[in-house]
Each structure stands twice: as C-alpha cells, then as structure tokens.
C-alpha positions as CSV (number, residue, x, y, z in Angstrom):
1,M,0.0,0.0,0.0
2,R,3.0,2.3,0.6
3,G,3.9,2.0,-3.1
4,V,0.3,2.9,-4.1
5,D,0.3,5.8,-1.7
6,N,3.6,7.1,-3.1
7,E,2.4,6.8,-6.7
8,S,-0.8,8.6,-5.9
9,H,1.1,11.4,-4.2
10,G,3.5,11.6,-7.1
11,D,0.5,11.9,-9.5
12,H,-1.1,14.6,-7.4
13,G,2.1,16.6,-7.3
14,H,2.5,16.3,-11.1
15,M,-1.0,17.4,-11.7
16,S,-0.8,20.4,-9.5
17,H,2.3,21.8,-11.3
18,G,1.0,20.9,-14.8
19,D,-2.5,22.1,-14.3
20,P,-3.4,24.5,-17.1
21,G,-5.0,26.8,-14.5
22,H,-1.8,27.1,-12.5
23,T,-0.2,30.6,-12.7
24,S,3.5,31.0,-12.2
25,H,4.8,33.8,-10.0
26,G,6.4,35.5,-13.0
27,D,3.0,36.0,-14.6
28,H,1.8,38.2,-11.6
29,G,-1.7,36.6,-11.9
30,S,-2.2,37.6,-15.5
31,G,-2.2,34.0,-16.8
32,M,0.0,35.0,-19.7
33,D,3.7,34.3,-20.4
34,H,6.1,37.1,-21.2
35,G,6.1,36.4,-24.9
36,N,2.3,36.6,-25.0
37,V,2.3,39.8,-23.0
38,N,4.9,41.4,-25.3
39,S,3.0,40.5,-28.5
40,M,-0.3,41.7,-27.0
41,A,1.3,45.0,-25.9
42,V,2.6,45.6,-29.4
43,S,-0.8,44.9,-30.9
44,A,-2.5,47.1,-28.4
45,T,-0.1,49.9,-29.0
46,L,-0.4,49.7,-32.8
47,H,-4.2,49.8,-32.5
48,C,-4.0,53.0,-30.5
49,L,-1.2,54.4,-32.8
50,T,-3.2,53.8,-36.0
51,G,-6.3,55.5,-34.6
52,C,-4.2,58.4,-33.3
53,A,-2.5,58.9,-36.6
54,I,-5.7,58.9,-38.6
55,G,-7.5,61.1,-36.1
56,E,-4.7,63.7,-36.0
57,I,-4.2,64.0,-39.7
58,L,-8.0,64.2,-40.3
59,G,-8.3,66.9,-37.6
60,L,-5.5,68.9,-39.2
61,I,-7.2,68.6,-42.6
62,I,-10.5,69.8,-41.2
63,G,-9.0,72.6,-39.2
64,T,-7.0,73.9,-42.2
65,A,-10.1,73.7,-44.5
66,L,-12.2,75.6,-42.0
67,G,-9.5,78.2,-41.2
68,L,-9.5,77.3,-37.5
69,T,-6.8,78.7,-35.1
70,T,-3.8,76.5,-34.3
71,I,-5.1,75.8,-30.8
72,A,-8.6,74.8,-32.1
73,T,-7.0,72.6,-34.8
74,I,-4.8,70.8,-32.3
75,A,-7.8,70.3,-30.0
76,L,-9.9,68.9,-32.9
77,A,-7.0,66.6,-33.9
78,V,-6.6,65.3,-30.4
79,G,-10.3,64.7,-30.0
80,L,-10.4,62.7,-33.3
81,A,-7.3,60.8,-32.3
82,F,-9.2,59.5,-29.2
83,L,-12.3,58.8,-31.3
84,F,-10.5,56.7,-33.9
85,G,-8.3,55.0,-31.3
86,Y,-11.4,53.9,-29.4
87,T,-13.1,52.9,-32.6
88,L,-10.4,50.6,-33.7
89,S,-10.5,48.8,-30.3
90,T,-14.3,48.7,-30.3
91,L,-14.7,46.9,-33.6
92,P,-13.3,43.5,-32.5
93,L,-15.6,43.6,-29.5
94,L,-18.6,44.4,-31.6
95,K,-17.7,41.5,-33.9
96,A,-17.4,39.3,-30.8
97,G,-21.1,40.0,-30.1
98,L,-20.9,42.7,-27.4
99,A,-23.5,45.4,-27.3
100,V,-22.3,48.9,-28.3
101,G,-22.6,50.3,-24.8
102,T,-20.8,47.4,-23.2
103,A,-18.0,47.5,-25.8
104,L,-17.5,51.2,-25.3
105,S,-17.3,50.9,-21.5
106,V,-14.6,48.1,-21.9
107,V,-12.6,50.1,-24.4
108,L,-12.7,53.3,-22.4
109,A,-11.3,51.5,-19.4
110,A,-8.7,49.7,-21.5
111,D,-7.4,52.4,-23.9
112,T,-7.7,55.8,-22.3
113,L,-4.3,55.8,-20.5
114,S,-2.5,54.4,-23.7
115,I,-4.0,57.0,-26.0
116,A,-3.5,59.8,-23.5
117,T,0.2,58.9,-23.3
118,M,0.5,58.8,-27.0
119,E,-1.1,62.2,-27.5
120,I,1.0,63.9,-24.8
121,V,4.3,62.5,-26.2
122,D,3.3,63.0,-29.9
123,N,2.4,66.7,-29.4
124,A,5.4,67.4,-27.2
125,V,7.7,66.0,-29.9
126,M,6.0,67.9,-32.6
127,A,6.3,71.1,-30.6
128,V,10.1,70.5,-30.1
129,I,10.8,69.9,-33.9
130,P,11.4,73.3,-35.4
131,G,8.5,74.3,-37.7
132,A,6.7,71.0,-37.5
133,M,3.5,72.4,-35.9
134,D,3.2,75.2,-38.4
135,A,4.4,73.4,-41.5
136,G,1.0,72.3,-42.9
137,L,0.0,69.1,-44.7
138,V,1.8,69.9,-47.9
139,N,5.2,70.4,-46.2
140,P,7.6,67.5,-45.9
141,V,8.7,68.8,-42.5
142,F,5.2,68.0,-41.1
143,W,5.3,64.4,-42.3
144,I,8.8,63.8,-41.2
145,G,8.1,65.4,-37.8
146,M,4.9,63.3,-37.5
147,M,6.8,60.1,-38.2
148,I,9.3,60.9,-35.5
149,A,6.6,61.9,-33.1
150,L,4.5,58.8,-33.7
151,T,7.6,56.6,-33.3
152,A,8.3,58.3,-29.9
153,A,4.6,57.9,-29.0
154,F,4.8,54.2,-29.7
155,F,7.8,53.6,-27.5
156,A,6.2,55.7,-24.8
157,A,2.9,53.8,-24.8
158,Y,4.3,50.3,-25.2
159,P,5.6,50.0,-21.6
160,V,2.3,51.5,-20.4
161,N,0.3,48.8,-22.2
162,R,2.6,46.0,-21.2
163,H,2.4,47.1,-17.5
164,L,-1.4,47.2,-17.7
165,L,-1.5,43.7,-19.3
166,Q,0.7,42.2,-16.6
167,R,-1.7,43.5,-14.0
168,G,-4.8,42.2,-15.9
169,K,-5.8,45.6,-17.0
170,G,-5.7,47.6,-20.3
171,H,-6.1,45.4,-23.3
172,A,-6.3,42.4,-21.0
173,L,-9.9,43.5,-20.5
174,T,-10.7,43.1,-24.2
175,H,-8.6,40.0,-24.8
176,Q,-11.2,37.7,-23.3
177,Y,-13.6,38.7,-26.0
178,H,-11.3,38.0,-28.9
179,G,-11.6,34.8,-31.0
180,T,-15.4,34.4,-30.4
181,A,-16.5,36.1,-33.7
182,Q,-17.2,32.7,-35.3
183,S,-20.5,32.5,-33.3
184,V,-21.7,35.9,-34.4
185,S,-24.2,36.2,-37.3
186,G,-25.7,39.1,-39.2
187,A,-23.9,42.3,-40.1
188,R,-21.3,41.9,-37.4
189,R,-19.6,39.2,-39.5
190,F,-18.5,41.9,-41.9
191,I,-16.6,43.9,-39.3
192,P,-12.9,43.7,-40.4
193,S,-10.3,42.0,-38.2
194,L,-7.1,44.1,-38.2
195,S,-4.0,42.1,-37.6
196,T,-0.8,43.6,-36.3
197,G,0.7,43.3,-39.8
198,A,-2.3,45.1,-41.3
199,L,-1.9,47.9,-38.8
200,I,1.8,48.3,-39.5
201,A,1.0,48.4,-43.3
202,T,-1.8,51.0,-42.8
203,I,0.4,53.3,-40.8
204,T,3.3,53.0,-43.2
205,A,1.2,53.6,-46.3
206,F,-0.6,56.5,-44.6
207,M,2.6,58.3,-43.6
208,T,4.5,57.5,-46.8
209,G,1.7,58.7,-49.0
210,G,1.5,62.0,-47.2
211,L,5.3,62.5,-47.4
212,V,5.3,61.6,-51.2
213,V,2.5,64.1,-51.9
214,S,4.2,66.8,-49.9
215,L,7.5,66.2,-51.7
216,A,5.8,66.4,-55.0
217,G,4.2,69.7,-54.1
218,E,7.6,71.0,-53.0
219,L,9.3,70.0,-56.3
220,A,6.6,71.2,-58.7
221,P,7.2,75.0,-58.2
222,R,11.0,74.5,-58.4
223,A,10.5,72.9,-61.8
224,D,8.5,75.8,-63.0
225,T,11.2,78.3,-62.0
226,H,13.6,76.9,-64.6
227,A,11.3,78.0,-67.5
228,Q,12.4,81.5,-68.7
229,P,9.5,84.0,-69.3
230,V,8.8,84.8,-72.9
231,S,8.8,88.6,-73.7
232,P,5.7,89.8,-75.7
233,P,6.3,91.0,-79.2
234,G,7.7,94.5,-79.4
235,A,8.7,94.5,-75.7
236,P,12.2,95.9,-75.0
237,I,14.9,93.3,-74.4
C-alpha cells in the first residue's frame, strides 16, 4: 500500500504543477507568459497608434479647411485621435457580439491611458521639432516630424500597455472577447479584423503617402522656375 500511496502522491504533485490553470509567479496573476504579454502589448499599442495617426491627420485637414486657429485645430486633432483610437479597439468587441454600450465601456477602461500617453508625447515631440507644428500638410517637415513623433509615442505607450496587461488591465480587459467572432451572425460578421501586420502596413502607407504628396508639391514649383519667361512681341529686351 505504501507503493500505491507514493504513486498517488506523485501523480497529485505532477497534476498540481501541470494544471493549465496554474499561474506562475512570473505572470503576476495575469495567466500570460512574457512572450504573449509582449505581443499583445505591441498589438494594443499599434491599434492606438493607428487611430491616433488617422485622427490627428483628419483633424488637421478639417482645421485647415475651416480656417481654425492653431489651438482649435490641435484640440480637434486630439479629439479625433481619441475617437479613432477607441473605434479601432471597439470593432473587435462588436464582432465578438458585445453590445455597443458594453464594448465602449470596456474600451474606455482599456485604452484611455494608452491614447493619452501617445497624445502627450506626440504633441510634445511635434512642438520640439522646429517648424513642424506650423508646417502644414503639404510640407515634408510636417510628415517627417509626424513620423518621428508617432515613433516616440509608440515607444512611450508600449511599456504602459505592457504594464497594464501584466496587471490584468488595459487590453487584457478586451482579450477575453477576442476569438469568439465565429459564433456571431448578421452584419457583425462583416466587421474587419485588423492584424498587427495590417496595422503596420496601414500606418506605413498612410505616412509614406502624405510624405510623397508633400515632396511632389515642393518639387513642382521648383521645376517651373527653370522656365524663362517669354517677352511679348515689341517689348524691349
């Protein structure tokens, strides 16, 4: 019987350490390993970054078109950055079947600190770069400055998202709803799922397109200056 007791004790010890529900001390109760936390933090930061970039550029376009003051334009851009940042995080939850109100409450709790960090760093960097805030959308200085600012914002928000995930907060609040979209029917099935690669491609194409257009606008007047004006007939030479 001693042999049976020892074997049972050994099995019990093995099961307790191998139990899928067992959480190691390094996970801090999050139930995720470091690799998973890092990848989720990157994805969460890119979601916020994409929304912030789209919102800020759209705000600047609207502000310029309406002739708003610099402060009003910046306020509009920041507001739209929050709007689009929240929207990109809300879409997967809606696809998972959550009601709009429930999805928004989850996203507000998960993304507000991340987006706020991005906006503070992004605008601070743009303010430091000479001429970036006043350059305008057709000036390469604006797009280069925006690339630098968004890169700085990403590296500032990444540790924030990672820290929140390790504590079971931030995008950890939304992670439990991911992967359940297969049970959803109706119009929710057509909500797009944006992978990390798609977000990177979107940001890159968005910023590169703006830079190319601004460079083309800068080079066009220079090409015209090479043409010599033609004097009308009879005009003195």
